C-alpha positions in Angstrom: 0.0 32.5 -12.4 1.3 29.4 -10.6 4.6 29.8 -8.7 7.2 27.3 -9.9 8.8 27.1 -6.5 5.4 26.2 -4.9 4.8 23.6 -7.6 8.3 22.1 -7.1 7.6 22.0 -3.3 4.3 20.3 -3.9 6.0 17.4 -5.7 9.2 17.2 -3.6 8.9 14.7 -0.8 12.4 13.7 0.2 13.9 10.2 0.1 11.8 9.2 -2.9 14.5 6.9 -4.3 14.9 5.0 -1.0 11.1 4.4 -0.9 11.1 3.1 -4.4 14.2 1.0 -3.7 12.6 -0.5 -0.6 9.5 -1.3 -2.7 11.6 -3.0 -5.3 13.3 -5.0 -2.5 10.0 -6.1 -1.1 9.2 -7.5 -4.6 12.6 -9.1 -5.0 13.4 -6.7 -7.9 17.1 -5.9 -8.4 18.8 -4.2 -11.3 18.5 -4.7 -14.2 14.8 -4.1 -13.7 12.2 -4.2 -16.5 10.6 -0.8 -17.1 7.3 -2.6 -17.0 8.0 -3.5 -13.4 8.3 0.1 -12.4 5.1 1.3 -14.1 3.0 1.3 -10.9 5.2 4.0 -9.5 6.6 5.9 -12.4 3.4 6.5 -14.5 2.0 9.4 -12.5 -1.2 10.1 -14.4 -4.8 8.8 -14.8 -4.7 5.3 -16.2 -1.0 4.8 -15.8 0.4 2.4 -18.4 -3.1 1.6 -19.7 -3.3 5.2 -20.8 0.3 5.6 -22.0 0.2 2.7 -24.5 -2.5 4.1 -26.9 -1.2 7.6 -26.3 2.3 6.7 -27.5 1.0 4.5 -30.3 -0.7 7.5 -31.8 2.6 9.4 -32.1 3.9 7.0 -34.8 7.4 6.9 -33.5 10.4 5.0 -34.9 13.9 4.2 -33.6 15.1 7.2 -35.6 12.6 9.6 -33.8 13.9 12.2 -31.3 11.2 13.0 -28.7 10.8 15.6 -26.0 8.8 14.8 -22.9 7.4 18.0 -21.3 7.4 17.6 -17.6 8.7 14.0 -17.5 8.4 13.4 -13.8 10.2 10.2 -12.9 10.5 9.4 -16.6 8.2 6.4 -16.7 6.5 7.3 -20.0 9.9 8.3 -21.5 11.3 4.9 -20.7 8.2 3.2 -22.1 8.6 5.2 -25.3 12.3 4.2 -25.6 11.6 0.5 -24.8 8.5 0.2 -27.1 9.7 2.2 -30.1 13.4 2.5 -29.8 13.2 6.3 -30.0 15.5 8.7 -28.2 13.7 10.7 -25.5 14.7 13.8 -23.7 12.6 14.5 -20.6 12.6 17.9 -18.8 11.0 18.5 -15.4 11.0 21.2 -12.8 11.3 18.9 -9.7 14.9 18.1 -9.0 14.0 15.0 -6.9 12.0 13.6 -9.8 14.9 14.1 -12.2 17.5 12.7 -9.9 15.4 9.6 -9.0 14.4 9.2 -12.6 18.0 9.0 -13.8 18.7 6.2 -11.3 15.6 4.3 -12.5 16.7 4.8 -16.1 20.1 3.2 -15.2 18.3 0.3 -13.4 16.3 -0.4 -16.6 19.3 -0.2 -18.9 17.8 2.6 -21.0 20.3 5.4 -20.3 21.5 5.3 -23.9 18.1 6.3 -25.1 16.6 8.4 -22.3 18.0 11.6 -20.9 16.3 13.5 -18.1 17.1 17.1 -17.4 16.0 19.5 -14.7 14.5 22.6 -16.1 11.4 24.5 -17.3 9.3 23.4 -20.2 8.8 27.1 -20.9 12.5 27.4 -21.6 13.7 24.0 -22.9 17.5 23.4 -23.1 17.1 22.2 -26.7 18.0 23.6 -30.1 15.3 24.8 -32.4 13.9 22.2 -34.8 15.8 19.4 -33.1 12.8 17.1 -32.2 10.5 14.9 -34.3 7.7 14.7 -31.7 6.7 16.1 -28.4 4.2 15.1 -25.7 3.0 16.3 -22.3 1.2 14.1 -19.8 -0.6 15.6 -16.8 1.6 18.7 -16.7 -0.4 21.6 -18.0 -2.5 21.7 -14.8 0.5 23.4 -13.1 1.4 25.9 -15.9 -0.8 28.9 -16.5 1.0 29.9 -19.7 -0.5 27.5 -22.2 0.7 29.7 -25.1 4.2 29.5 -23.7 4.0 25.7 -23.8 2.7 25.7 -27.3 5.4 28.3 -28.4 8.2 26.2 -27.0 6.9 23.0 -28.5 6.8 24.7 -31.9 10.3 26.0 -31.4 11.9 22.6 -30.7 9.9 20.6 -33.3 10.8 20.0 -36.9 8.2 21.0 -39.5 5.5 18.2 -39.6 6.3 17.3 -36.0 3.4 16.2 -33.7 2.7 17.5 -30.2 0.3 15.3 -28.1 -1.2 16.4 -24.8 -2.9 14.2 -22.2 -3.9 16.5 -19.3 -6.7 16.9 -16.7 -8.8 19.8 -18.1 -11.6 21.9 -16.8 -14.9 20.9 -18.5 -17.5 22.3 -16.0 -18.1 25.2 -13.7 -17.9 24.7 -9.9 -15.6 24.7 -6.9 -12.8 22.1 -7.1 -12.0 20.0 -4.1 -8.3 20.1 -3.1 -5.8 18.7 -2.4 -5.5 16.9 -5.8 -2.5 14.9 -7.1 -1.2 18.0 -8.9 -1.9 20.7 -6.4 -2.4 21.1 -2.6 -4.6 24.1 -3.2 -6.1 26.2 -6.0 -3.1 28.5 -6.0 -0.9 25.7 -7.4 -3.4 24.7 -10.0 -3.7 26.1 -13.5 -6.7 24.1 -14.9 -8.0 25.2 -18.2 -10.6 24.0 -20.7 -9.7 22.1 -23.9 -10.6 25.2 -25.9 -7.8 27.1 -24.2 -5.3 24.5 -25.1 -6.5 24.4 -28.7 -6.5 28.2 -29.0 -2.9 28.3 -27.7 -1.8 25.7 -30.1 -3.4 27.3 -33.1 -2.1 30.8 -32.1 1.5 29.6 -32.7 0.8 27.7 -35.9 -0.2 24.2 -34.9 -3.1 22.4 -36.6 -5.3 20.5 -34.1 -6.3 17.1 -35.4 -7.9 15.3 -32.5 -9.6 15.9 -29.1 -10.4 12.7 -27.2 -12.4 12.7 -23.9 -11.1 10.0 -21.6 -13.7 10.4 -18.9 -15.3 7.0 -19.2 -11.9 5.4 -19.3 -11.0 7.2 -16.1 -14.1 6.2 -14.3 -13.6 2.6 -15.1 -9.9 2.8 -14.2 -10.7 4.2 -10.7 -13.5 1.7 -10.2 -11.1 -1.1 -10.9 -8.5 0.5 -8.7 -11.0 0.7 -5.8 -12.0 -2.9 -6.3 -8.4 -4.0 -6.2 -7.7 -2.0 -3.0 -10.8 -3.5 -1.3 -9.3 -7.0 -1.8 -5.8 -6.1 -0.5 -4.5 -5.6 3.0 -2.8 -2.3 2.2 -1.0 -0.4 -0.5 1.4 -2.4 -2.8 5.2 -2.1 -2.4 5.3 0.0 -5.6 2.6 2.6 -6.2 1.8 6.3 -6.6 1.4 6.6 -2.8 5.2 6.6 -2.7 5.1 9.9 -4.6 1.9 11.5 -3.3 2.5 10.8 0.4 0.3 10.2 3.4 -2.7 12.0 1.9 -2.7 10.0 -1.3 -6.2 8.6 -0.6 -7.7 12.1 -0.1 -6.0 13.4 -3.3 -7.4 10.6 -5.4 -10.9 10.8 -3.8 -11.1 14.5 -4.5 -10.0 14.0 -8.1 -12.5 11.2 -8.7 -15.2 13.3 -7.1 -14.3 16.2 -9.3 -14.5 14.0 -12.4 -17.9 12.5 -11.4 -19.2 16.0 -10.8 -18.3 16.9 -14.3 -15.8 19.6 -13.3 -12.7 18.0 -14.8 -11.8 15.3 -17.3 -8.7 13.7 -18.7 -8.5 14.9 -22.3 -6.1 14.1 -25.2 -5.3 16.7 -27.8 -3.2 16.0 -30.9 -1.7 18.8 -32.9 0.9 19.0 -35.7 3.1 21.6 -37.3 2.3 22.0 -41.0 5.2 21.1 -43.4 
């Protein structure tokens, strides 16, 4: 089992809001700021906004939709959902610094009326049963061993017919992982599992799984393009995931890319729905 305190410690860096504020200042960005402008730093997953757009489109959301973001981080995807679809999004995350910073970023983007970020556990959501139309989780399950608990809580808060979409890094091969990775400093903080484990957990509580999409080739192209862009620059951009991951960002990314290329892990999407 992963320790929530260790996971929270892994993501907590201190002064995150100031680093993002300084990055915005370097780009002459002052509130109100477009949520698109913050995407380089608040979309903390493989592919960033390029992955979020098709993922969200598949949810079929409307301005009347009420959505729960499992492990919202800084709230980048939540703000994108609100801006792109008009839906109301509640994000829950274990890391206090992420939630506090994310609330400020939401204010900067003028989306506080449609995005609410709450500190808490996705295994015990502060939401009423049957109150949500849709749920999603992006690069979060790698830190939570209790996949059945995730599925059970998603079922509890969703209305009948509600969709639960997952985009996680999943284990697809046997071998020794290289750490640190973006989601864990060591194997003790990691709860990687194969897609079959996720699907079994979803089915065990009553979900019907409709799609499994392997994003490996997308990831490889994304990292190749990222490496090419970095080779042409003099250093990291003012806004980027290095502000979250810290001084060993390059090593974390290198290890993740190596693990993908070795066939040990892959970014996988799974879509499931509660029967009506």
